[in-house]
Every structure is written in C-alpha cells, then in structure tokens.
N, C-alpha and C positions, 0 to 999 in steps of 0.2 A: 440557560432557558429552562423555565419551569413548565413541566407538563401538566395538562388538566387532570384532576384526580380521577376522572372516569377512564383514563387511559390504562390499559393492561399491556404490560410488556411480556411477550412470549419468547422465551429462550429456546434454543434448538433442542434441548433435551425435554421440552414440553412443559417445564415449570412456568406458571403465570405469576407475576408479581405486580400488584397495583403500583402505578407510577408514584402515588403519594407515599407509599411505603419506602420507596428508593429516595425520594427527596428528604423524608423524615422518618427514619427506621423506627422511632418511638411513637409514630402517629397511630391512633386507633383507626383501624379499617373496618367499616361496617360490612356485615355479611350481606352481599347483594349478588345478584346474578352477573355473569360476565357480560359486558355490553356487546353490541354488534361487533362481530369479527373485523369489520372494516376500520374499527378504531384501535385495532391492535397493531403493535409495531414488533416486527421480527428483527432480532439482532442476530446476525450470522458472524461467525468467526472469520469469514472471508470479507467482511465489509470494513467500512471506515473505522479506524481507531482513533484518529486525531484529524481535525480539519486541515491540518497542514500536511497530512499524509493520506489523501483521500482514498487511495486503493489499499491501505494497510500493507501487509507484508508482501503483497503481490505487485505493488505499484512503486512509483518514485518516492525515494526517502529524502532527496535533496534536489532542489531546483537546478543545481550545478551538474547533477547526475540523473538526467530526466528518466532513464529506463532502469534505474537501480542496479542490481547486480547483473541484469541481463544485457545491459547496454554500455555505452562508452563511459569510462571513468574520467577521461582526460581529453579535452579537445584536441590536444597534440597527438593522441593515440586514438583515432576515431573508431577503431574496431575493439576497443577495450581489451578484455582478457583474450580475445582472439588476435590480439596485435601481432602475435608471432607470425601470423599468416598474412598480414597486412602491413601498411606502411608504419613504421615507428619513427622514422627519421627522413626528412625530404632528401638527404643525400643517399639513403638506402631504401629506394622506393618499393622494392619487393621483399624487404626483410631477409630472413635467412634463406629464402628460396631464390634470391636473385643476386646480382653483383653487389659487393659490399661498398664499392665506391664508384660513383658514376664516371669517374676519370680512369678507371683501371681498364685495361684491355686484356683479353684472354688469348 
C-alpha cells in the first residue's frame, strides 16, 4: 500500500519522516510545513507488526494457539503451561493433585 506523499509518520521518539521518503529513500522531499496533525500516523512498538499477527508481541502468534504464550498450547491440555494444576489426561482428571487412576481405590 502506498501512502500519500503528504502523510508524515511520527515515531515514538518524536522523529517525523515524510512517507515519500520511506517509500523511496532517494526521493527529494521539498521543505514544507508539517501538515495537519490529523494526517499523521503514530507507530507504536506495542502495535501491529504483521497483519497476520494483529496484536504484535502481546497477542496471538498462531491461530492454533489463540492466546499465545499466555493461553492454551494444546487442545488436549486446555490450561497450557498451568496444566500441572489442571487436567492433562482424561484418566487423571485432577493431575498431580488428585488420583492417578480413576480405577484406583485408597
């Protein structure tokens, strides 16, 4: 997608770069006043990095792992890395906190 030449991209550190210079670093940029601030785009390090990863490092990386590192990694282990506190095996419904075999008697 090409940005209009009058768009200014403002980075978090305050540097402003005309979009035309990003599209073509060798382009000659005329000395003009910065346009209306409403035409500026702010790029944050917490924003999207890739359209396939819309929340960047804070969101899902893989559609099969919808909550990323904070959520389930495997549909058979619905509590993901907290699985030792939840079901890992239908035959061991309470994990290490419960009976190891539903057929065992104490």
